[in-house]
C-alpha positions in Angstrom: -160.5 -239.6 -59.7 -157.1 -240.6 -58.7 -156.8 -243.5 -56.2 -156.0 -242.0 -52.8 -156.2 -244.6 -49.8 -155.2 -241.8 -47.2 -158.1 -239.5 -48.6 -160.5 -242.5 -48.0 -159.2 -243.5 -44.8 -159.6 -240.0 -43.6 -163.2 -239.7 -44.8 -164.0 -243.0 -43.2 -162.8 -241.8 -39.9 -164.4 -238.4 -40.0 -167.7 -240.1 -40.2 -167.7 -241.6 -36.6 -171.2 -242.5 -35.4 -170.1 -243.5 -31.9 -168.9 -240.2 -30.4 -171.0 -237.0 -29.7 -169.7 -233.9 -31.0 -168.2 -231.6 -28.2 -169.4 -228.1 -27.7 -168.2 -225.7 -30.4 -167.2 -228.5 -32.9 -166.9 -227.1 -36.5 -168.9 -230.2 -37.7 -172.0 -229.2 -35.5 -175.0 -228.1 -37.5 -178.0 -226.5 -36.0 -181.1 -228.8 -36.8 -183.7 -227.0 -34.7 -185.6 -225.5 -37.6 -186.2 -228.8 -39.1 -187.2 -230.3 -35.7 -190.0 -228.2 -34.5 -187.9 -225.4 -33.5 -187.3 -226.8 -29.8 -183.8 -225.7 -28.2 -182.2 -227.4 -25.3 -180.5 -224.0 -24.2 -183.9 -222.6 -23.7 -186.4 -225.6 -22.9 -184.0 -227.0 -20.1 -181.3 -224.5 -19.9 -183.7 -221.5 -18.9 -185.4 -223.4 -16.4 -182.1 -223.9 -14.5 -180.9 -220.4 -15.0 -184.2 -218.7 -14.0 -185.5 -221.1 -11.2 -184.9 -219.9 -7.6 -185.4 -223.8 -6.7 -183.7 -226.8 -7.6 -184.9 -228.3 -10.9 -185.0 -232.0 -12.0 -185.8 -232.4 -15.7 -185.9 -235.2 -18.2 -184.7 -235.4 -21.6 -185.7 -238.0 -24.1 -185.7 -238.9 -27.8 -184.7 -241.7 -30.0 -181.1 -243.2 -29.2 -178.8 -241.7 -31.9 -180.9 -238.7 -32.6 -178.2 -236.4 -31.1 -179.1 -235.9 -27.6 -175.6 -236.2 -26.2 -174.3 -233.6 -28.6 -176.9 -231.4 -27.4 -176.4 -232.0 -23.8 -172.8 -231.1 -24.3 -173.8 -227.8 -25.8 -176.1 -227.3 -22.7 -173.2 -228.0 -20.5 -171.0 -225.4 -22.3 -173.9 -222.8 -22.1 -174.4 -223.3 -18.5 -170.9 -223.2 -17.6 -170.7 -219.7 -19.5 -173.6 -218.5 -17.2 -171.6 -219.6 -14.2 -172.8 -223.0 -13.2 -170.5 -225.8 -12.2 -171.5 -228.8 -14.5 -170.9 -232.4 -13.9 -171.7 -234.3 -17.2 -171.3 -238.0 -17.5 -172.6 -241.0 -20.0 -173.7 -243.4 -17.4 -173.5 -246.5 -19.6 -169.7 -246.0 -20.3 -168.4 -247.1 -16.8 -171.3 -247.0 -14.3 -174.3 -248.9 -15.3 -175.3 -252.0 -17.5 -178.2 -250.9 -19.7 -179.4 -254.5 -19.9 -179.9 -254.5 -16.0 -180.6 -251.4 -14.1 -182.0 -250.4 -10.9 -182.3 -246.9 -9.3 -179.6 -247.5 -6.8 -177.1 -248.0 -9.7 -178.0 -244.7 -11.0 -177.6 -243.1 -7.5 -174.1 -244.7 -7.0 -173.0 -243.3 -10.4 -174.1 -240.0 -9.5 -172.3 -240.2 -6.0 -169.0 -241.4 -7.8 -169.0 -238.7 -10.3 -170.1 -235.8 -8.1 -167.4 -236.8 -5.6 -164.7 -237.0 -8.2 -165.6 -233.7 -9.7 -166.0 -231.6 -6.4 -163.6 -233.5 -4.2 -161.2 -230.4 -4.0 -164.2 -228.1 -3.3 -166.0 -229.9 -0.6 -165.7 -232.1 2.4 -166.3 -235.8 1.2 -166.2 -237.3 4.9 -169.9 -237.7 5.3 -169.9 -239.9 2.2 -166.8 -241.6 3.0 -168.2 -242.4 6.6 -171.3 -243.9 5.0 -169.0 -246.1 2.9 -167.1 -247.0 5.9 -170.1 -248.4 7.6 -170.7 -250.6 4.8 -166.9 -251.7 4.5 -167.1 -254.9 6.3 -169.8 -256.3 4.0 -168.1 -255.0 1.0 -164.7 -256.6 2.0 -165.3 -259.7 -0.1 -166.4 -257.5 -3.1 -163.7 -254.8 -3.0 -160.9 -256.6 -0.9 -158.6 -253.3 -0.6 -161.6 -251.2 1.0 -160.5 -249.6 4.2 -161.8 -251.0 7.3 -160.4 -248.4 9.7 -158.9 -245.1 8.6 -160.8 -242.9 5.9 -158.5 -241.4 3.4 -159.6 -239.3 0.6 -157.2 -240.6 -2.0 -158.1 -244.3 -1.2 -161.6 -244.2 -0.5 -163.1 -242.1 -3.2 -161.8 -244.4 -5.9 -163.9 -247.0 -4.1 -167.0 -245.6 -5.5 -165.4 -246.2 -9.0 -164.7 -249.7 -8.2 -168.3 -250.4 -7.1 -169.8 -248.7 -10.2 -167.4 -250.7 -12.3 -168.6 -254.0 -10.9 -172.1 -252.9 -11.3 -171.2 -252.2 -14.8 -169.5 -255.5 -15.8 -170.0 -258.2 -13.2 -173.7 -259.4 -12.8 -173.2 -261.6 -9.7 -171.3 -258.7 -7.9 -174.0 -256.4 -9.2 -176.6 -258.0 -7.1 -174.5 -258.3 -4.1 -173.6 -254.5 -4.2 -177.3 -253.8 -4.6 -178.4 -256.0 -1.7 -175.8 -253.9 0.6 -176.7 -250.6 -0.9 -180.5 -250.7 -1.3 -181.4 -250.5 2.5 -179.0 -247.4 2.8 -179.8 -245.2 0.1 -181.5 -242.6 2.2 -178.6 -242.1 4.4 -176.4 -242.0 1.1 -178.4 -239.3 -0.2 -178.0 -237.2 3.2 -174.4 -237.6 3.2 -174.2 -236.8 -0.4 -176.2 -233.6 0.1 -173.9 -232.6 2.9 -170.9 -232.8 0.5 -172.7 -231.0 -2.2 -173.9 -228.3 0.1 -170.3 -227.9 1.5 -168.8 -228.0 -2.0 -171.3 -225.2 -3.2 -170.2 -222.8 -0.5 -166.6 -223.0 -1.2 -166.9 -222.7 -5.0 -165.5 -219.3 -6.5 -167.9 -216.6 -6.4 -168.6 -216.6 -10.2 -170.5 -220.0 -9.7 -174.2 -219.8 -9.5 -175.0 -223.4 -8.4 -174.3 -227.1 -9.4 -175.7 -229.2 -12.1 -175.4 -232.9 -12.8 -176.4 -234.2 -16.2 -176.6 -238.1 -16.3 -176.8 -239.0 -19.9 -177.5 -242.3 -21.6 -180.0 -243.6 -19.3 -182.5 -243.5 -22.3 -180.5 -246.9 -23.3 -182.0 -248.7 -20.5 -183.5 -251.8 -22.1 -187.2 -252.1 -21.3 -188.1 -255.3 -19.0 -191.5 -256.1 -17.9 -191.7 -257.7 -14.6 -194.4 -260.3 -13.3 -196.7 -257.6 -11.7 -197.0 -255.7 -15.3 -194.7 -252.9 -14.3 -191.7 -252.0 -16.2 -188.1 -251.3 -15.0 -188.5 -247.9 -16.6 -191.5 -247.3 -14.2 -189.8 -248.6 -11.3 -186.7 -246.5 -11.7 -188.4 -243.3 -12.9 -191.6 -243.2 -11.1 -191.5 -245.6 -8.0 -188.2 -244.1 -7.1 -188.4 -240.7 -8.4 -188.1 -239.3 -4.7 -184.6 -240.8 -4.7 -183.6 -239.4 -8.1 -184.8 -235.8 -7.3 -183.6 -235.9 -3.8 -179.9 -234.6 -4.5 -179.6 -230.9 -3.5 -178.5 -229.6 -7.1 -180.1 -229.1 -10.5 -180.5 -232.3 -12.1 -181.1 -233.6 -15.6 -181.8 -237.2 -16.6 -182.2 -238.7 -20.0 -185.0 -241.2 -20.2 -186.3 -243.8 -22.8 -188.8 -242.4 -25.2 -191.0 -245.4 -24.7 -191.6 -244.3 -21.3 -192.6 -240.8 -22.4 -195.1 -242.1 -24.6 -196.5 -244.6 -22.1 -199.6 -244.4 -19.9 -197.3 -242.6 -17.4 -196.5 -239.6 -19.5 -198.8 -237.4 -17.5 -197.4 -238.7 -14.0 -194.1 -238.0 -15.4 -195.1 -234.3 -15.9 -196.7 -234.0 -12.4 -193.7 -235.9 -10.6 -190.9 -233.8 -12.3 -193.1 -230.7 -12.5 -192.2 -230.3 -16.4 -193.3 -231.9 -19.6 -190.1 -234.2 -20.5 -188.1 -232.5 -23.5 -188.0 -234.8 -26.5 -185.5 -234.4 -29.3 -187.3 -235.5 -32.4 -185.7 -236.7 -35.9 -184.9 -234.2 -38.6 -187.8 -234.2 -40.9 -186.5 -235.4 -44.4 -190.1 -236.3 -45.4 -193.5 -234.6 -44.9 -196.4 -236.2 -43.4 -197.7 -236.9 -46.9 -194.8 -238.8 -47.9 -192.9 -236.1 -49.9 -189.4 -235.2 -49.7 -188.9 -232.2 -47.3 -186.2 -230.2 -49.0 -185.2 -228.1 -46.0 -184.5 -231.2 -44.0 -182.6 -232.8 -47.0 -180.5 -229.8 -47.2 -179.8 -229.7 -43.7 -178.5 -233.3 -43.7 -176.4 -232.6 -46.9 -174.8 -229.6 -44.9 -174.2 -231.9 -42.0 -172.2 -234.3 -44.2 -170.4 -231.5 -46.0 -169.1 -229.8 -42.7 -167.7 -233.3 -41.9 -165.8 -233.6 -45.5 -164.5 -229.9 -44.8 -162.6 -231.2 -41.8 -160.7 -233.5 -44.3 -160.4 -231.1 -47.1 -161.8 -227.4 -47.0 -162.2 -227.4 -50.8 -164.0 -230.8 -51.1 -167.7 -230.8 -52.0 -170.0 -233.5 -50.6 -171.8 -233.6 -53.9 -168.5 -234.2 -55.9 -168.0 -237.3 -53.9 -170.8 -239.1 -55.4 -170.6 -240.2 -59.2 -174.5 -239.7 -59.1 -175.8 -236.8 -56.8 -179.0 -238.6 -56.6 -177.4 -241.3 -54.5 -176.4 -238.3 -51.9 -180.3 -237.7 -51.7 -181.0 -241.3 -51.2 -178.5 -241.7 -48.4 -180.0 -238.7 -46.6 -183.6 -240.0 -47.2 -183.0 -243.5 -45.9 -181.2 -242.3 -42.8 -185.2 -241.3 -41.8 -183.8 -237.9 -40.1 -181.6 -240.0 -37.6 -178.2 -238.4 -37.2 -176.4 -241.7 -36.2 -178.1 -243.6 -39.2 -176.9 -240.9 -41.6 -173.1 -240.8 -40.3 -173.2 -244.6 -40.2 -174.6 -244.9 -43.8 -172.1 -242.5 -45.1 -169.4 -244.5 -43.2 -170.5 -247.8 -44.6 -170.6 -246.3 -48.0 -167.0 -245.3 -47.9 -166.0 -248.6 -46.6 -167.5 -250.2 -49.9 -165.4 -247.5 -51.9 -162.2 -248.2 -53.5 -161.9 -245.1 -55.7 -163.7 -241.6 -55.9 -166.2 -240.6 -56.8 -168.4 -243.0 -54.9 -170.2 -245.3 -57.1 -173.8 -246.3 -56.7 -173.1 -249.9 -56.0 -171.4 -248.7 -52.6 -174.4 -246.7 -51.6 -176.7 -249.5 -52.2 -174.5 -251.9 -50.2 -174.6 -249.6 -47.4 -178.4 -249.0 -47.5 -179.0 -252.9 -47.9 -176.9 -253.5 -44.6 -178.8 -251.1 -42.7 -182.2 -252.4 -44.1 -181.1 -256.0 -43.1 -180.3 -254.7 -39.7 -183.9 -253.2 -39.3 -185.6 -256.2 -41.0 -184.1 -258.6 -38.2 -185.4 -256.2 -35.6 -189.1 -256.5 -36.5 -191.1 -259.5 -35.3 -193.6 -261.1 -37.6 -196.7 -259.7 -35.8 -195.4 -256.1 -36.1 -195.4 -255.5 -39.7 -199.1 -254.7 -39.8 -198.4 -252.3 -36.8 -195.8 -250.5 -38.8 -198.0 -250.4 -41.9 -200.8 -248.7 -39.9 -198.4 -246.1 -38.8 -197.0 -245.4 -42.2 -200.8 -244.7 -43.4 -202.1 -242.7 -40.3 -199.0 -241.1 -39.1 -200.1 -241.8 -35.6 -199.2 -244.1 -32.9 -201.4 -246.0 -30.2 -200.7 -246.2 -26.6 -199.6 -250.0 -26.2 -196.6 -252.0 -25.6 -196.2 -252.8 -29.2 -195.9 -249.1 -30.4 -193.6 -248.2 -27.5 -191.3 -251.2 -28.4 -191.0 -250.1 -32.0 -190.3 -246.5 -30.8 -187.7 -247.7 -28.4 -186.0 -249.9 -31.3 -186.4 -246.8 -33.8 -188.5 -248.6 -36.2 -191.1 -245.9 -35.5 -189.7 -242.4 -35.5 -191.1 -239.0 -34.0 -191.2 -235.8 -36.1 -192.3 -232.2 -35.3 -192.9 -229.0 -37.2 -194.6 -225.6 -36.6 -197.8 -225.1 -38.3 -199.0 -221.7 -39.6 -200.1 -220.7 -36.2 -196.6 -221.6 -34.4 -198.1 -224.4 -32.8 -195.9 -227.5 -32.5 -197.3 -230.6 -34.5 -196.0 -233.9 -33.7 -196.4 -237.0 -36.2 -194.9 -240.4 -36.7 -193.7 -242.5 -39.3 -191.8 -246.0 -40.0 -188.2 -245.8 -40.6 -187.9 -245.0 -44.4 -185.5 -247.8 -44.5 -188.3 -250.3 -43.6 -190.7 -249.1 -46.5 -188.5 -251.3 -48.8 -188.9 -254.5 -47.0 -191.1 -257.2 -48.5 -192.8 -258.1 -45.4 -193.7 -254.5 -44.9 -195.0 -254.0 -48.4 -197.1 -257.2 -48.1 -198.7 -255.9 -44.7 -199.2 -252.5 -46.2 -201.0 -253.9 -49.3 -203.2 -256.0 -47.0 -204.4 -252.9 -45.0 -204.9 -250.9 -48.1 -207.2 -253.7 -49.6 
């Protein structure tokens, strides 16, 4: 094929793993039938649509599995059904995943709700709350008003506060020390604003929904008392997170869902957290799952069509088996698949793609995962590979959070959802894993 740098550049950029697909994007492929047939529009959306009470639901899954894309679909669906939806990715401007407390999330929600509904409701209860802290906040945010409250000047103050929480560790602690004793009054003021905004929404709106995305990226930290930051945020302070007077959806880390507190989460939030599993590209007996493999090929094909509607994903590879290998080595993880394809194109100068480029991309991802695993974890991974099960302990939860262990689901012959686990396929070919596996087998 003739060297075409513009074509290669276009292909490279269409495989962007960093951005979720917006609702209705032509590159979107429905993967529900190879994920156990869960559907966020039903499993979460119908609870909101049917319930006469406010709901607070949790959504989880491996990072990069496609949760944000599914949440954007839900946002569009709820909007079509008459809900005013406030969606935001909390880690982009509001929180720092390495260091999060519940009050950071509450401030982020306050900021986003105010910005989205400031033209609907009366924000003065919240701004009055802010004014009461203004003297103490003056050193952190010098231009905060100490006297007159103005919507134009004071609502952006919340964005300045969350920006400092997001980027400045010293100021983050100072803001928390100021806000934490006053979270209850903040919730009361915010609920007054939400209630007023709801009354002033056009008649076609049913209610308000707030979707807080990317909280699943909060890095687990174990404190001296043995409890984790995940437990402190979503369990110890659940009342504050649930207290906002609107429908709420929070993403949560998968390692929390599969901890000893899984049942507590169900009791506290009155529902089982919805988990988005991987796309099955292997079966539990380690055979290629053709339906999942073909779904991933279709997913790549839809992106290629955005560059050239007549181009075939298969024709891009000199050896079609390399395309299969790329899909299988992703482990059914959407972001890994897109990243592998992007890396393959990076190592490509001419089309069709040569086997060497595919192997370099796979090796790069394998080295990343190799560096993630500690020496004492290889035997744990080998055990999961043999049993397709996980244990309820910190080691397995950490490997779930790091995506070294992946969750899969399918419907059995009686339409029961079956859940199983496996190591990321990229790990199978690491020598340390092979050694641990051989040791267990013998």
